[in-house]
Backbone as CSV, one residue per row, in Angstrom:
resi,resn,N_x,N_y,N_z,CA_x,CA_y,CA_z,C_x,C_y,C_z
1,MET,-3.358,-6.900,-16.710,-3.029,-6.770,-15.292,-4.206,-6.174,-14.529
2,LYS,-4.464,-6.721,-13.338,-5.568,-6.244,-12.525,-5.174,-5.005,-11.719
3,HIS,-6.177,-4.254,-11.303,-5.972,-3.223,-10.289,-5.741,-3.954,-8.965
4,PHE,-5.040,-3.320,-8.039,-4.760,-4.020,-6.781,-4.452,-3.043,-5.650
5,TRP,-4.496,-3.576,-4.437,-4.150,-2.834,-3.234,-2.709,-3.121,-2.830
6,ILE,-2.062,-2.135,-2.218,-0.826,-2.362,-1.471,-1.160,-2.070,-0.014
7,VAL,-1.093,-3.110,0.809,-1.449,-2.989,2.223,-0.274,-3.435,3.081
8,GLY,-0.299,-3.061,4.354,0.814,-3.377,5.228,0.418,-4.211,6.425
9,THR,1.407,-4.860,7.020,1.180,-5.594,8.257,1.033,-4.641,9.434
10,ASP,1.449,-3.391,9.226,1.424,-2.392,10.294,1.700,-1.037,9.655
11,THR,1.735,0.004,10.467,2.149,1.303,9.965,3.672,1.325,9.870
12,ASP,4.200,2.181,9.018,5.654,2.353,8.851,6.377,1.099,8.370
13,VAL,5.721,0.298,7.549,6.427,-0.838,6.949,6.918,-0.504,5.542
14,GLY,6.570,0.699,5.053,7.048,1.128,3.743,6.038,1.004,2.620
15,LYS,4.752,1.102,2.944,3.717,0.977,1.909,3.865,2.044,0.828
16,THR,4.099,3.281,1.242,4.207,4.368,0.265,5.467,4.210,-0.570
17,PHE,6.553,3.805,0.057,7.809,3.535,-0.655,7.591,2.454,-1.707
18,VAL,6.928,1.382,-1.322,6.662,0.285,-2.247,5.685,0.717,-3.341
19,THR,4.677,1.489,-2.975,3.712,1.976,-3.961,4.409,2.813,-5.024
20,ALA,5.278,3.733,-4.599,5.999,4.581,-5.546,6.924,3.751,-6.437
21,THR,7.573,2.745,-5.855,8.464,1.884,-6.625,7.682,1.066,-7.642
22,MET,6.563,0.495,-7.201,5.720,-0.289,-8.108,5.105,0.590,-9.186
23,LEU,4.729,1.806,-8.814,4.179,2.761,-9.784,5.158,2.978,-10.929
24,ARG,6.408,3.237,-10.591,7.440,3.471,-11.604,7.664,2.219,-12.454
25,GLN,7.654,1.066,-11.813,7.872,-0.192,-12.521,6.796,-0.424,-13.583
26,LEU,5.532,-0.273,-13.188,4.444,-0.541,-14.120,4.381,0.511,-15.223
27,GLN,4.689,1.737,-14.885,4.740,2.776,-15.916,5.847,2.486,-16.923
28,ALA,6.986,2.008,-16.425,8.102,1.668,-17.312,7.736,0.521,-18.248
29,LEU,6.814,-0.340,-17.796,6.368,-1.460,-18.624,5.275,-1.048,-19.609
30,GLY,4.881,0.223,-19.548,3.917,0.732,-20.516,2.489,0.825,-20.035
31,TYR,2.241,0.521,-18.766,0.884,0.619,-18.231,0.583,2.052,-17.786
32,ASN,-0.581,2.536,-18.177,-1.037,3.833,-17.687,-1.523,3.611,-16.258
33,THR,-0.663,3.949,-15.277,-0.886,3.548,-13.889,-1.175,4.741,-13.004
34,MET,-2.179,4.582,-12.126,-2.586,5.653,-11.226,-2.531,5.180,-9.779
35,PRO,-1.838,5.912,-8.894,-1.869,5.591,-7.471,-3.069,6.272,-6.819
36,TYR,-3.643,5.588,-5.850,-4.819,6.142,-5.173,-4.726,5.843,-3.685
37,LYS,-4.808,6.891,-2.872,-4.766,6.758,-1.414,-6.141,7.142,-0.882
38,PRO,-6.990,6.181,-0.561,-8.340,6.501,-0.106,-8.367,7.416,1.108
39,VAL,-7.501,7.132,2.087,-7.454,7.946,3.303,-5.992,8.158,3.696
40,GLN,-5.616,9.420,3.903,-4.274,9.708,4.387,-4.358,10.665,5.578
41,THR,-3.465,10.482,6.514,-3.428,11.339,7.698,-2.010,11.828,7.930
42,GLY,-1.897,12.945,8.625,-0.589,13.475,8.966,-0.095,14.527,7.996
43,GLU,-0.599,15.725,8.147,-0.158,16.823,7.288,1.297,17.162,7.588
44,VAL,2.075,17.398,6.538,3.485,17.761,6.695,3.769,19.030,5.898
45,GLU,4.910,19.635,6.187,5.316,20.828,5.442,6.514,20.485,4.575
46,ILE,6.357,20.661,3.275,7.430,20.403,2.318,7.633,21.650,1.486
47,ASP,8.853,22.185,1.521,9.176,23.425,0.801,8.217,24.549,1.172
48,GLY,7.874,24.609,2.467,7.026,25.687,2.963,5.558,25.535,2.637
49,LYS,5.179,24.379,2.115,3.786,24.155,1.733,3.195,23.000,2.523
50,ALA,1.995,23.194,3.055,1.298,22.123,3.778,0.802,21.086,2.781
51,THR,1.170,19.833,3.013,0.795,18.775,2.085,0.776,17.445,2.823
52,TYR,0.725,16.352,2.084,0.719,15.022,2.675,1.807,14.177,2.015
53,TYR,2.502,13.425,2.825,3.674,12.682,2.351,3.333,11.686,1.244
54,ASP,2.263,10.923,1.435,1.961,9.842,0.496,1.742,10.351,-0.929
55,THR,0.802,11.267,-1.085,0.496,11.744,-2.431,1.632,12.577,-3.009
56,THR,2.416,13.223,-2.148,3.592,13.950,-2.622,4.615,12.982,-3.210
57,MET,4.784,11.826,-2.558,5.688,10.801,-3.073,5.235,10.307,-4.441
58,TYR,3.950,10.110,-4.615,3.444,9.662,-5.910,3.831,10.649,-7.009
59,GLN,3.567,11.927,-6.741,3.863,12.952,-7.732,5.360,13.042,-8.021
60,LYS,6.143,12.943,-6.974,7.594,13.121,-7.093,8.256,12.045,-7.943
61,TYR,7.781,10.813,-7.814,8.479,9.711,-8.466,7.741,9.085,-9.645
62,SER,6.559,9.566,-9.952,5.835,9.041,-11.100,6.571,9.373,-12.400
63,ARG,6.555,8.441,-13.319,7.141,8.672,-14.642,6.142,9.368,-15.574
64,GLN,4.884,9.404,-15.154,3.824,10.007,-15.945,3.161,11.118,-15.146
65,PRO,2.628,12.137,-15.815,1.891,13.188,-15.091,0.688,12.578,-14.376
66,LEU,0.430,13.031,-13.147,-0.684,12.516,-12.368,-1.712,13.614,-12.122
67,ASP,-2.972,13.228,-12.132,-4.052,14.163,-11.817,-4.170,14.239,-10.298
68,VAL,-3.726,15.346,-9.725,-3.689,15.516,-8.272,-5.066,15.331,-7.648
69,GLN,-6.099,15.756,-8.330,-7.450,15.707,-7.792,-7.992,14.279,-7.665
70,LYS,-7.329,13.325,-8.320,-7.835,11.958,-8.328,-7.035,11.004,-7.445
71,MET,-6.021,11.506,-6.756,-5.123,10.625,-6.019,-5.574,10.295,-4.609
72,ASN,-6.555,11.024,-4.082,-6.900,10.864,-2.673,-8.394,11.076,-2.431
73,GLY,-8.923,10.304,-1.468,-10.322,10.461,-1.097,-10.497,11.392,0.082
74,PHE,-9.849,11.064,1.210,-9.987,11.854,2.433,-8.605,12.105,3.039
75,SER,-8.377,13.339,3.514,-7.119,13.704,4.159,-7.404,14.409,5.479
76,TYR,-6.632,14.041,6.505,-6.803,14.639,7.833,-5.436,15.017,8.406
77,LYS,-5.413,16.121,9.116,-4.152,16.726,9.522,-3.365,15.939,10.561
78,VAL,-4.041,15.351,11.529,-3.344,14.678,12.630,-2.842,13.296,12.194
79,PRO,-1.579,12.971,12.473,-1.047,11.652,12.125,-1.548,10.597,13.105
80,ALA,-2.709,10.056,12.823,-3.354,9.097,13.732,-4.171,8.112,12.910
81,SER,-4.762,7.146,13.600,-5.660,6.216,12.930,-6.730,7.020,12.187
82,PRO,-7.097,6.602,10.976,-8.062,7.378,10.186,-9.335,7.745,10.925
83,HIS,-9.892,6.810,11.688,-11.154,7.105,12.361,-10.984,8.218,13.396
84,TYR,-9.851,8.225,14.084,-9.613,9.237,15.112,-9.229,10.582,14.494
85,ALA,-8.411,10.544,13.446,-8.035,11.783,12.762,-9.267,12.473,12.189
86,ALA,-10.203,11.679,11.662,-11.451,12.245,11.138,-12.305,12.801,12.269
87,GLN,-12.363,12.064,13.363,-13.163,12.495,14.515,-12.678,13.831,15.054
88,LEU,-11.374,14.029,15.095,-10.812,15.272,15.605,-11.231,16.483,14.769
89,GLU,-11.570,16.244,13.522,-12.009,17.327,12.645,-13.532,17.353,12.504
90,GLY,-14.204,16.534,13.318,-15.656,16.501,13.267,-16.207,15.931,11.979
91,LYS,-15.461,14.982,11.384,-15.864,14.431,10.091,-15.985,12.911,10.169
92,GLU,-16.486,12.337,9.102,-16.669,10.890,9.018,-16.242,10.433,7.630
93,ILE,-15.535,9.325,7.561,-15.121,8.769,6.280,-16.312,8.042,5.650
94,ASP,-16.612,8.392,4.417,-17.728,7.787,3.694,-17.166,6.790,2.681
95,GLU,-17.319,5.514,2.954,-16.742,4.496,2.066,-17.364,4.516,0.676
96,GLN,-18.601,5.001,0.568,-19.239,5.049,-0.750,-18.532,6.058,-1.661
97,VAL,-18.018,7.130,-1.084,-17.233,8.095,-1.867,-15.989,7.413,-2.416
98,ILE,-15.320,6.653,-1.561,-14.111,5.944,-1.974,-14.422,4.935,-3.065
99,LEU,-15.465,4.155,-2.886,-15.818,3.126,-3.858,-16.180,3.744,-5.216
100,THR,-16.853,4.883,-5.187,-17.210,5.570,-6.436,-15.973,6.107,-7.128
101,GLN,-15.086,6.749,-6.360,-13.849,7.275,-6.936,-13.016,6.154,-7.546
102,LEU,-12.916,5.053,-6.822,-12.124,3.928,-7.299,-12.707,3.330,-8.577
103,LYS,-14.009,3.217,-8.632,-14.658,2.690,-9.834,-14.373,3.579,-11.039
104,ASP,-14.426,4.884,-10.830,-14.141,5.821,-11.918,-12.693,5.685,-12.396
105,LEU,-11.768,5.533,-11.458,-10.362,5.383,-11.819,-10.127,4.093,-12.599
106,GLN,-10.785,3.025,-12.197,-10.619,1.740,-12.866,-11.065,1.795,-14.333
107,GLN,-12.005,2.676,-14.619,-12.501,2.802,-15.984,-11.596,3.680,-16.840
108,THR,-10.657,4.392,-16.193,-9.804,5.339,-16.900,-8.378,4.833,-17.092
109,TYR,-7.861,4.091,-16.118,-6.450,3.695,-16.127,-6.284,2.188,-16.315
110,ASP,-5.127,1.821,-16.886,-4.815,0.399,-17.043,-4.704,-0.290,-15.683
111,VAL,-4.007,0.386,-14.778,-3.800,-0.167,-13.443,-3.982,0.927,-12.401
112,VAL,-4.768,0.649,-11.379,-4.898,1.536,-10.220,-4.286,0.817,-9.030
113,ILE,-3.338,1.480,-8.368,-2.719,0.942,-7.159,-3.316,1.678,-5.965
114,CYS,-4.082,0.962,-5.140,-4.695,1.562,-3.963,-3.795,1.308,-2.759
115,GLU,-3.375,2.350,-2.105,-2.539,2.170,-0.916,-3.367,2.272,0.357
116,GLY,-3.263,1.267,1.197,-3.985,1.259,2.452,-3.385,2.208,3.475
117,ALA,-4.030,2.283,4.631,-3.557,3.123,5.735,-3.358,2.236,6.953
118,GLY,-2.154,2.251,7.525,-1.900,1.408,8.687,-1.997,-0.065,8.347
119,GLY,-2.478,-0.868,9.295,-2.659,-2.293,9.072,-4.058,-2.611,8.605
120,LEU,-4.334,-3.883,8.399,-5.600,-4.304,7.817,-6.818,-3.997,8.682
121,LEU,-6.655,-4.039,9.995,-7.792,-3.851,10.888,-7.893,-2.434,11.451
122,VAL,-7.171,-1.510,10.859,-7.265,-0.128,11.323,-8.688,0.383,11.065
123,PRO,-9.327,0.996,12.065,-10.710,1.470,11.894,-10.798,2.665,10.938
124,LEU,-11.869,2.694,10.181,-12.122,3.831,9.293,-13.313,4.667,9.751
125,LYS,-14.142,4.101,10.622,-15.362,4.786,11.045,-15.327,5.049,12.546
126,THR,-15.959,6.134,12.949,-16.089,6.446,14.375,-17.385,5.887,14.955
127,THR,-18.289,5.467,14.087,-19.614,5.033,14.548,-19.837,3.532,14.415
128,SER,-18.818,2.791,13.944,-18.960,1.343,13.785,-17.582,0.702,13.792
129,THR,-17.537,-0.606,13.611,-16.265,-1.335,13.591,-15.711,-1.478,12.176
130,TYR,-16.268,-0.754,11.237,-15.829,-0.815,9.838,-14.347,-0.468,9.746
131,SER,-13.584,-1.358,9.105,-12.139,-1.177,9.039,-11.627,-1.291,7.603
132,LEU,-10.319,-1.117,7.443,-9.733,-1.146,6.107,-10.014,-2.464,5.398
133,ILE,-9.928,-3.573,6.102,-10.140,-4.858,5.445,-11.577,-4.991,4.933
134,ASP,-12.531,-4.329,5.589,-13.910,-4.324,5.095,-13.999,-3.591,3.758
135,LEU,-13.278,-2.470,3.669,-13.259,-1.700,2.425,-12.605,-2.505,1.307
136,ILE,-11.493,-3.146,1.629,-10.799,-3.965,0.636,-11.717,-5.061,0.108
137,GLU,-12.422,-5.701,1.015,-13.334,-6.778,0.629,-14.423,-6.268,-0.306
138,GLN,-14.927,-5.070,-0.046,-15.971,-4.499,-0.889,-15.479,-4.201,-2.305
139,THR,-14.212,-3.827,-2.433,-13.680,-3.493,-3.762,-13.476,-4.715,-4.637
140,LYS,-13.365,-5.889,-4.009,-13.144,-7.156,-4.732,-11.820,-7.157,-5.498
141,LEU,-10.862,-6.394,-5.012,-9.554,-6.332,-5.651,-8.533,-7.145,-4.862
142,PRO,-7.536,-7.706,-5.536,-6.476,-8.439,-4.846,-5.538,-7.488,-4.126
143,VAL,-4.663,-8.060,-3.294,-3.738,-7.227,-2.533,-2.304,-7.712,-2.680
144,VAL,-1.384,-6.769,-2.469,0.030,-7.056,-2.265,0.320,-6.628,-0.840
145,LEU,0.858,-7.536,-0.056,1.120,-7.274,1.356,2.571,-6.851,1.546
146,VAL,2.780,-5.730,2.245,4.125,-5.238,2.537,4.464,-5.522,3.996
147,THR,5.630,-6.082,4.217,6.061,-6.379,5.573,7.546,-6.073,5.733
148,LYS,7.991,-5.981,6.973,9.401,-5.782,7.258,10.121,-7.126,7.274
149,THR,11.436,-7.076,7.417,12.216,-8.311,7.422,12.821,-8.626,8.788
150,GLY,12.711,-7.702,9.729,13.373,-7.855,11.019,12.566,-8.579,12.072
151,LEU,12.988,-8.413,13.308,12.396,-9.104,14.445,10.900,-8.802,14.575
152,GLY,10.107,-9.841,14.765,8.669,-9.682,14.959,7.839,-9.793,13.699
153,THR,8.489,-9.838,12.550,7.735,-9.786,11.299,6.986,-11.077,10.983
154,ILE,7.501,-12.207,11.433,6.851,-13.473,11.090,5.422,-13.514,11.621
155,ASN,5.250,-13.186,12.877,3.914,-13.227,13.479,2.967,-12.242,12.801
156,ARG,3.402,-11.009,12.610,2.535,-9.991,11.999,2.165,-10.376,10.565
157,THR,3.128,-10.917,9.841,2.877,-11.276,8.448,1.902,-12.432,8.331
158,LEU,2.126,-13.479,9.101,1.253,-14.648,9.016,-0.158,-14.337,9.502
159,LEU,-0.279,-13.473,10.514,-1.608,-13.060,10.973,-2.332,-12.270,9.889
160,SER,-1.619,-11.401,9.195,-2.224,-10.599,8.127,-2.663,-11.486,6.967
161,VAL,-1.824,-12.439,6.604,-2.174,-13.379,5.532,-3.419,-14.174,5.917
162,GLU,-3.470,-14.627,7.156,-4.620,-15.394,7.616,-5.893,-14.558,7.585
163,ALA,-5.793,-13.296,8.012,-6.973,-12.420,8.008,-7.501,-12.215,6.594
164,LEU,-6.608,-12.018,5.643,-7.017,-11.822,4.251,-7.637,-13.094,3.675
165,GLN,-7.011,-14.223,3.948,-7.517,-15.487,3.409,-8.878,-15.835,3.984
166,ARG,-9.107,-15.522,5.254,-10.417,-15.794,5.864,-11.529,-15.002,5.195
167,ARG,-11.184,-13.832,4.673,-12.178,-13.007,3.972,-12.321,-13.394,2.503
168,GLY,-11.472,-14.304,2.043,-11.510,-14.672,0.638,-10.889,-13.633,-0.263
169,ILE,-10.015,-12.795,0.292,-9.351,-11.747,-0.487,-8.089,-12.327,-1.117
170,GLU,-7.975,-12.192,-2.413,-6.829,-12.738,-3.138,-5.544,-11.988,-2.774
171,ILE,-4.509,-12.736,-2.454,-3.201,-12.146,-2.164,-2.287,-12.427,-3.337
172,LYS,-1.900,-11.391,-4.059,-1.021,-11.560,-5.203,0.407,-11.898,-4.777
173,GLY,0.804,-11.410,-3.613,2.148,-11.697,-3.145,2.545,-10.801,-2.003
174,ILE,3.788,-10.952,-1.584,4.321,-10.212,-0.442,5.595,-9.484,-0.842
175,VAL,5.740,-8.261,-0.353,6.991,-7.514,-0.498,7.689,-7.506,0.848
176,TYR,8.877,-8.077,0.894,9.713,-8.042,2.098,10.599,-6.817,1.968
177,ASN,10.273,-5.794,2.733,10.866,-4.475,2.525,11.906,-4.129,3.594
178,GLY,13.013,-3.516,3.147,14.024,-3.029,4.078,15.044,-4.063,4.489
179,ASN,15.302,-5.032,3.633,16.217,-6.113,3.954,17.678,-5.639,4.018
180,THR,18.377,-6.045,5.085,19.804,-5.713,5.217,20.691,-6.953,5.092
181,ASN,20.065,-8.071,4.767,20.796,-9.317,4.529,21.433,-9.926,5.771
182,SER,20.910,-9.634,6.945,21.422,-10.308,8.146,20.945,-11.756,8.132
183,ALA,21.611,-12.586,8.902,21.235,-13.999,8.965,19.813,-14.165,9.475
184,MET,19.429,-13.360,10.472,18.078,-13.448,11.005,17.045,-13.071,9.951
185,GLU,17.303,-11.998,9.210,16.359,-11.567,8.184,16.209,-12.623,7.100
186,GLN,17.293,-13.215,6.695,17.221,-14.248,5.672,16.380,-15.421,6.149
187,ASN,16.561,-15.795,7.418,15.759,-16.886,7.970,14.299,-16.492,8.092
188,ASN,14.043,-15.242,8.487,12.667,-14.746,8.566,11.976,-14.860,7.210
189,ILE,12.658,-14.396,6.172,12.076,-14.420,4.826,11.833,-15.856,4.377
190,GLU,12.823,-16.719,4.573,12.679,-18.119,4.180,11.502,-18.772,4.915
191,THR,11.351,-18.437,6.184,10.260,-19.000,6.980,8.909,-18.528,6.472
192,MET,8.795,-17.229,6.180,7.522,-16.692,5.704,7.174,-17.212,4.313
193,VAL,8.170,-17.343,3.464,7.932,-17.898,2.130,7.441,-19.333,2.240
194,ALA,8.060,-20.108,3.117,7.669,-21.512,3.293,6.256,-21.645,3.850
195,HIS,5.897,-20.751,4.789,4.574,-20.830,5.411,3.463,-20.323,4.487
196,THR,3.729,-19.257,3.745,2.675,-18.646,2.938,2.570,-19.226,1.534
197,LYS,3.727,-19.668,0.998,3.784,-20.195,-0.373,3.231,-19.188,-1.389
198,LEU,3.505,-17.907,-1.140,3.027,-16.838,-2.007,4.179,-16.244,-2.823
199,PRO,3.888,-15.714,-4.014,4.905,-14.991,-4.772,5.450,-13.839,-3.932
200,TYR,6.659,-13.400,-4.227,7.239,-12.350,-3.394,8.321,-11.567,-4.125
201,ALA,8.677,-10.449,-3.509,9.819,-9.652,-3.936,10.518,-9.161,-2.675
202,ILE,11.825,-9.035,-2.746,12.615,-8.535,-1.619,13.228,-7.204,-2.017
203,LEU,12.952,-6.158,-1.240,13.547,-4.845,-1.489,14.571,-4.547,-0.396
204,PRO,15.747,-4.070,-0.771,16.785,-3.795,0.222,16.520,-2.509,0.987
205,LYS,17.129,-2.407,2.137,17.093,-1.148,2.887,17.932,-0.136,2.120
206,VAL,17.378,1.043,1.874,18.091,2.058,1.104,18.580,3.172,2.023
207,GLN,19.604,3.854,1.582,20.185,4.913,2.389,19.368,6.190,2.343
208,GLN,18.725,6.441,1.208,17.924,7.650,1.067,16.733,7.366,0.149
209,GLU,15.698,8.148,0.356,14.433,7.931,-0.334,14.577,7.804,-1.843
210,GLN,15.368,8.693,-2.460,15.454,8.717,-3.914,16.115,7.481,-4.513
211,ASP,16.706,6.655,-3.652,17.293,5.414,-4.148,16.242,4.468,-4.714
212,LEU,14.983,4.734,-4.423,13.922,3.880,-4.965,13.904,3.933,-6.493
213,GLU,14.470,5.000,-7.058,14.516,5.116,-8.507,15.352,4.005,-9.136
214,ASN,16.222,3.407,-8.346,17.097,2.349,-8.856,16.561,0.945,-8.557
215,LEU,15.404,0.883,-7.898,14.824,-0.407,-7.542,13.765,-0.811,-8.564
216,ASN,13.564,-2.103,-8.697,12.477,-2.580,-9.542,12.071,-3.980,-9.110
217,PHE,11.008,-4.457,-9.715,10.475,-5.765,-9.373,10.731,-6.790,-10.473
218,GLU,11.641,-6.473,-11.372,11.952,-7.402,-12.453,12.514,-8.706,-11.897
219,GLN,12.211,-9.766,-12.575,12.711,-11.101,-12.198,12.237,-11.535,-10.809
220,THR,11.083,-11.050,-10.393,10.514,-11.501,-9.117,9.225,-12.266,-9.400
221,THR,8.933,-13.213,-8.541,7.678,-13.960,-8.708,6.463,-13.079,-8.490
222,LEU,6.656,-11.991,-7.725,5.543,-11.067,-7.480,5.110,-10.376,-8.759
223,LEU,6.060,-9.846,-9.514,5.707,-9.162,-10.751,5.048,-10.124,-11.725
224,GLU,5.537,-11.329,-11.797,4.928,-12.322,-12.676,3.485,-12.614,-12.249
225,ALA,3.258,-12.680,-10.937,1.900,-12.936,-10.435,0.971,-11.780,-10.772
226,LEU,1.471,-10.549,-10.697,0.646,-9.386,-11.010,0.260,-9.348,-12.474
227,LYS,1.081,-9.890,-13.328,0.800,-9.883,-14.766,-0.271,-10.896,-15.141
228,GLN,-0.566,-11.831,-14.271,-1.526,-12.898,-14.582,-2.968,-12.460,-14.354
């Protein structure tokens, strides 16, 4: 199995939820799997401690012990686009640091899951137009695209697929996240599957975060594609 990215059509589509679910799935299959968040923003307080939601989720739901020092490249307190959150702290994201960290992880773990920040074109630099999709392209790793199932998702999903394909970035498949089985959602999914012709998995809308422990990607074309 290859290392891969989990990226989203937008912010708040459930990338971290999907990353944690996929992490558990691959660990259950026997892969020594490591989640990696190159850039995270938005400091939160959990149990009286300042931390970050994404990497906390990894630790909370991993089936294997994780090395905290290896899970993240850059963290910024303000919940904003990475380039702006870094600017507010007078800092700059160095993609070479990320690429070096990722290379080291790839040599240590069976599978590294890299979680993106925001959408594909979210800026990472304050001094240029360098964005997440540029970083993804440099890593030469395939991606899994996470999208919602509700109103507006068709346009965002197809635009994201087109952007990735134009760069020659391999798309392993799509996760349709948060499905409530409405007629509109079913039609949305059917339409996107027909247009993209990509492997996929459908995750239902859950009532609470910990319900992800009961989800998996078994019997999905996406998991089969990842194994190839």
